[in-house]
NULUMTOR-724325 format. One record per residue: x, y, z of N, C-alpha, C, CB in turn; residue number from 1. Coordinates in steps of 0.001 Angstrom, whole numbers, plus 500000, padded with zeros to 6 digits. Glycine has a CB too. Example, Ala and Ser with C-alpha at 12.3 -4.5 7.8 and 13.67 -1.06 7.14 Angstrom:
<nodes>
NODE,nxx,nyy,nzz,caxx,cayy,cazz,cxx,cyy,czz,cbxx,cbyy,cbzz,nr
NODE,513190,494310,507800,512300,495500,507800,513200,496700,507800,511308,495527,509046,1
NODE,512850,497750,507080,513670,498940,507140,512900,500030,507870,514084,499402,505725,2
</nodes>
This chain:
<nodes>
NODE,nxx,nyy,nzz,caxx,cayy,cazz,cxx,cyy,czz,cbxx,cbyy,cbzz,nr
NODE,626311,507087,559895,624874,506904,559813,624483,506820,558338,624116,508062,560535,1
NODE,623713,505782,557962,623322,505660,556554,622354,506760,556149,622692,504295,556291,2
NODE,622413,507093,554871,621514,508123,554330,620083,507593,554323,621949,508549,552890,3
NODE,619108,508467,554566,617716,508015,554518,617368,507494,553125,616763,509160,554912,4
NODE,616573,506460,553088,616161,505901,551794,614819,506450,551394,616110,504370,551844,5
NODE,614594,506474,550133,613348,506976,549582,612737,505900,548708,613571,508280,548781,6
NODE,611438,505752,548775,610752,504744,547952,611049,505007,546477,609208,504760,548214,7
NODE,611188,503932,545732,611446,504064,544295,610293,504784,543630,611663,502683,543642,8
NODE,610627,505696,542753,609592,506421,542031,609900,506371,540551,609484,507883,542521,9
NODE,608886,506649,539776,609075,506784,538337,608286,508004,537895,608621,505492,537561,10
NODE,608695,508589,536812,607995,509758,536306,606966,509308,535290,608978,510777,535682,11
NODE,605776,509814,535445,604695,509502,534517,604450,510729,533664,603394,509067,535268,12
NODE,604550,510572,532379,604353,511679,531455,602879,511747,531084,605241,511520,530187,13
NODE,602202,512822,531470,600770,512947,531217,600456,512997,529726,600228,514189,531899,14
NODE,601431,513372,528884,601148,513399,527456,600840,512008,526936,602319,513995,526692,15
NODE,601521,510983,527445,601246,509638,526967,600107,508985,527739,602493,508787,527066,16
NODE,599952,509306,529010,598924,508651,529822,597540,509232,529597,599277,508754,531282,17
NODE,597444,510504,529248,596145,511142,529162,595806,511682,527782,596078,512240,530144,18
NODE,596473,511195,526765,596140,511579,525402,596200,513078,525191,594774,511075,525046,19
NODE,595228,513647,524473,595292,515058,524109,594928,516016,525236,594395,515306,522959,20
NODE,594479,515502,526382,594046,516365,527470,595215,516633,528410,592865,515732,528235,21
NODE,596022,517639,528069,597238,517925,528818,597055,519193,529631,598446,518059,527874,22
NODE,597292,519093,530905,597309,520281,531749,598772,520669,531914,596606,520029,533148,23
NODE,599170,521882,531507,600574,522270,531567,601199,522109,532955,600715,523692,531123,24
NODE,600417,522341,533998,600972,522215,535347,601057,520756,535788,600125,523008,536342,25
NODE,600578,519826,534972,600595,518411,535333,601310,517546,534288,599175,517914,535522,26
NODE,602228,518124,533536,602886,517361,532478,603646,516165,533020,603826,518252,531705,27
NODE,604187,516288,534208,604907,515157,534783,604712,515176,536287,606419,515200,534416,28
NODE,604656,514002,536860,604563,513891,538306,605177,512569,538712,603090,514003,538795,29
NODE,605460,512420,539994,606024,511170,540462,604912,510267,540947,607053,511410,541572,30
NODE,605044,509003,540619,604095,507994,541070,604910,506888,541722,603209,507444,539884,31
NODE,604537,506469,542888,605260,505377,543549,605232,504151,542645,604637,505050,544947,32
NODE,606361,503476,542533,606451,502353,541602,605516,501217,541985,607876,501842,541538,33
NODE,605085,501171,543249,604145,500130,543642,602716,500522,543310,604273,499836,545125,34
NODE,602483,501798,543034,601136,502262,542720,600884,502214,541232,600918,503674,543240,35
NODE,599647,502446,540862,599284,502421,539458,598215,503477,539219,598789,501012,539029,36
NODE,598378,504205,538150,597375,505198,537812,596166,504460,537253,597928,506249,536789,37
NODE,595015,504734,537811,593770,504115,537332,592736,505209,537152,593251,503014,538324,38
NODE,591927,505074,536151,590885,506055,535875,589555,505562,536429,590775,506330,534359,39
NODE,588931,506393,537238,587606,506075,537758,586583,506699,536818,587422,506593,539234,40
NODE,585782,505876,536161,584758,506365,535251,583617,506910,536105,584262,505232,534273,41
NODE,583216,508168,535827,582211,508823,536671,580910,509150,535940,582783,510086,537239,42
NODE,580910,509200,534616,579697,509523,533855,579888,509079,532409,579373,511051,533926,43
NODE,578763,508909,531714,578818,508473,530313,577880,509317,529460,578449,506975,530189,44
NODE,578148,509312,528166,577238,509920,527187,576866,508830,526186,577899,511172,526461,45
NODE,575567,508654,525979,575057,507677,525019,574626,508386,523746,573878,506875,525618,46
NODE,574865,507731,522602,574460,508278,521308,573800,507179,520496,575675,508875,520542,47
NODE,572545,507374,520125,571862,506456,519233,571288,505201,519860,572771,506065,518194,48
NODE,571217,505125,521166,570641,503950,521812,570935,503959,523304,571180,502666,521175,49
NODE,570610,502846,523980,570752,502785,525431,571615,501635,525935,569412,502684,526048,50
NODE,572371,500983,525055,573205,499857,525476,574682,500252,525479,572979,498642,524552,51
NODE,575523,499338,525949,576961,499612,526051,577569,500048,524723,577687,498382,526559,52
NODE,577089,499476,523644,577622,499810,522324,577376,501262,521956,577013,498912,521274,53
NODE,576449,501918,522653,576099,503303,522344,576787,504322,523245,574617,503478,522445,54
NODE,577672,503864,524131,578450,504806,524942,579445,505477,524005,579185,504082,526151,55
NODE,579312,506782,523835,580182,507503,522894,581301,508255,523605,579360,508481,522065,56
NODE,581058,508711,524821,582076,509422,525594,581988,509004,527051,581912,510956,525456,57
NODE,583128,509102,527739,583184,508759,529152,583922,509853,529900,583866,507388,529366,58
NODE,583386,510236,531025,584048,511209,531895,584729,510400,533000,583019,512279,532490,59
NODE,585981,510757,533310,586753,510011,534296,587575,510953,535154,587661,508993,533612,60
NODE,588083,510406,536253,588972,511157,537132,590082,510234,537623,588190,511768,538329,61
NODE,591227,510808,537909,592327,510092,538550,592249,510469,540029,593753,510459,537906,62
NODE,591785,509576,540903,591583,509924,542308,592851,510371,543034,591001,508757,543023,63
NODE,594017,509950,542573,595251,510325,543260,595641,511779,543021,596375,509423,542819,64
NODE,595133,512385,541939,595497,513769,541624,594283,514678,541455,596330,513804,540364,65
NODE,593099,514110,541402,591850,514821,541127,591788,515356,539692,591684,515970,542109,66
NODE,592727,514958,538849,592695,515329,537438,591520,514603,536792,594049,514979,536718,67
NODE,590736,515318,535994,589616,514673,535318,589547,515139,533872,588290,514970,536046,68
NODE,588871,514323,533067,588772,514635,531646,587625,513830,531044,590111,514332,530911,69
NODE,587364,514092,529791,586377,513358,529016,587077,512820,527780,585152,514259,528635,70
NODE,586819,511547,527459,587412,510938,526277,586344,510179,525503,588574,510000,526665,71
NODE,586639,509961,524233,585736,509156,523414,585898,507683,523792,586016,509374,521893,72
NODE,584925,506901,523386,584997,505463,523641,586264,504878,523043,583763,504748,523072,73
NODE,586581,505225,521803,587758,504635,521145,589058,505026,521854,587818,505073,519674,74
NODE,589142,506250,522373,590343,506651,523110,590521,505809,524374,590272,508143,523476,75
NODE,589432,505610,525106,589525,504844,526344,589714,503349,526064,588273,505066,527195,76
NODE,589109,502833,524993,589345,501440,524603,590826,501234,524325,588499,501058,523356,77
NODE,591441,502125,523560,592877,502019,523248,593715,502057,524514,593310,503150,522303,78
NODE,593357,502948,525427,594121,503089,526668,594064,501794,527495,593581,504280,527499,79
NODE,592883,501200,527613,592736,499949,528365,593490,498821,527654,591232,499580,528531,80
NODE,593411,498761,526334,594114,497712,525579,595626,497815,525729,593743,497788,524102,81
NODE,596125,499008,525997,597557,499210,526179,597984,499004,527630,597947,500600,525720,82
NODE,597094,498474,528458,597456,498158,529837,596927,499121,530880,598913,498104,529951,83
NODE,596213,500156,530456,595636,501091,531413,594508,500449,532200,595131,502333,530701,84
NODE,594297,500931,533405,593239,500401,534262,592128,501422,534393,593790,500023,535650,85
NODE,590894,500951,534324,589724,501797,534530,588745,501007,535380,589075,502243,533166,86
NODE,587932,501737,536148,586975,501078,537017,585788,501982,537289,587634,500664,538323,87
NODE,584737,501386,537844,583553,502092,538300,583466,501814,539797,582238,501634,537522,88
NODE,583065,502820,540550,582957,502660,542004,581564,503076,542452,584044,503497,542745,89
NODE,580949,502274,543332,579622,502635,543831,579745,503467,545103,578775,501370,544096,90
NODE,578613,503877,545658,578595,504754,546832,579247,504111,548053,577169,505140,547165,91
NODE,579286,502784,548120,579910,502089,549236,581407,501863,549036,579228,500770,549454,92
NODE,581939,502285,547895,583360,502130,547621,583738,500825,546947,584110,502250,548876,93
NODE,582756,500049,546528,583032,498798,545816,583457,499114,544389,581788,497862,545822,94
NODE,584578,498532,543967,585115,498789,542636,584849,497622,541702,586610,499068,542710,95
NODE,584518,497951,540448,584330,496955,539398,585193,497384,538217,582807,496815,538986,96
NODE,586033,496478,537744,586928,496783,536634,586172,496963,535328,587960,495690,536482,97
NODE,586744,497794,534455,586199,498013,533120,587091,497277,532130,586107,499544,532777,98
NODE,586467,496513,531235,587203,495772,530228,586709,496108,528832,587090,494280,530479,99
NODE,587421,495604,527839,587076,495844,526439,586354,494628,525887,588340,496159,525598,100
NODE,585193,494863,525290,584427,493816,524612,584766,493908,523133,582871,493966,524860,101
NODE,585110,492761,522544,585470,492693,521129,584415,491856,520395,586907,492083,520939,102
NODE,583347,492493,519923,582281,491727,519259,582732,491212,517893,581021,492594,519100,103
NODE,582064,490185,517415,582368,489642,516089,582173,490706,515019,581486,488418,515787,104
NODE,581101,491488,515175,580817,492571,514232,580671,493860,515021,579528,492279,513390,105
NODE,581093,494964,514430,580963,496252,515104,582232,496660,515837,579814,496209,516072,106
NODE,582173,497835,516422,583327,498402,517107,583481,497850,518517,583213,499910,517156,107
NODE,584710,497876,518997,584984,497497,520375,584311,498500,521305,586515,497427,520642,108
NODE,583921,498040,522466,583311,498935,523439,583704,498518,524853,581778,498943,523283,109
NODE,583358,499344,525823,583720,499110,527218,582532,498568,527997,584234,500399,527865,110
NODE,582852,497724,528978,581821,497183,529852,582495,496753,531153,581061,495984,529175,111
NODE,581762,496801,532241,582344,496357,533506,582344,494832,533550,581562,496944,534718,112
NODE,583319,494313,534322,583511,492877,534413,583792,492532,535868,584668,492396,533482,113
NODE,582903,491717,536483,583077,491339,537881,582745,489860,538065,582192,492214,538799,114
NODE,583540,489201,538875,583309,487788,539193,583165,486929,537944,582067,487646,540052,115
NODE,583965,487228,536927,583956,486431,535710,582791,486671,534778,583979,485026,536065,116
NODE,581990,487719,535057,580825,487997,534224,580798,489468,533819,579529,487620,534964,117
NODE,580311,489724,532613,580110,491099,532168,578915,491664,532918,579894,491178,530617,118
NODE,579006,492928,533344,577918,493545,534112,577573,494918,533545,578306,493666,535600,119
NODE,576553,495553,534120,576004,496788,533564,576317,498050,534383,574525,496647,533434,120
NODE,577374,498050,535152,577684,499185,536026,577888,500492,535265,578918,498881,536832,121
NODE,578441,500441,534071,578633,501674,533290,577293,502325,532957,579410,501374,531989,122
NODE,576305,501528,532625,574999,502084,532252,574269,502695,533442,574134,501005,531624,123
NODE,574682,502355,534658,574061,502917,535864,574657,504285,536230,574226,501946,537040,124
NODE,575717,504706,535547,576357,505985,535856,575523,507154,535360,577751,506046,535243,125
NODE,575747,508343,535965,575046,509531,535490,575402,509836,534032,575380,510736,536379,126
NODE,574511,510523,533351,574730,510941,531955,575203,512390,531952,573420,510780,531096,127
NODE,575928,512742,530913,576320,514157,530726,576103,514544,529288,577803,514399,531131,128
</nodes>
């Protein structure tokens, strides 16, 4: 009788995936190779204005583990640029991806992107 097979897994190191926010009990975990860790943005903090460029911090959660944290805009921009996935979800469960906007002048910032257009879903999130 053949041995039971197990789905391929890989170890995800939280030190590299979650920057400085390390929970000792979550330093490593298995993630199915077909799955992908994605951060659900749940709240924002604005500084100095009311537009996307003024989002200074973002609160997020990993729905697969319930791990949550807060990061600066630049930390999350770097994470997305390195291939990380982030999204916003509405009450009906509709997801909108978060992308990086690279303006001609000024710092890079985050904004939702759906159906080929930039949208304002981040600004509709609760503030903290």
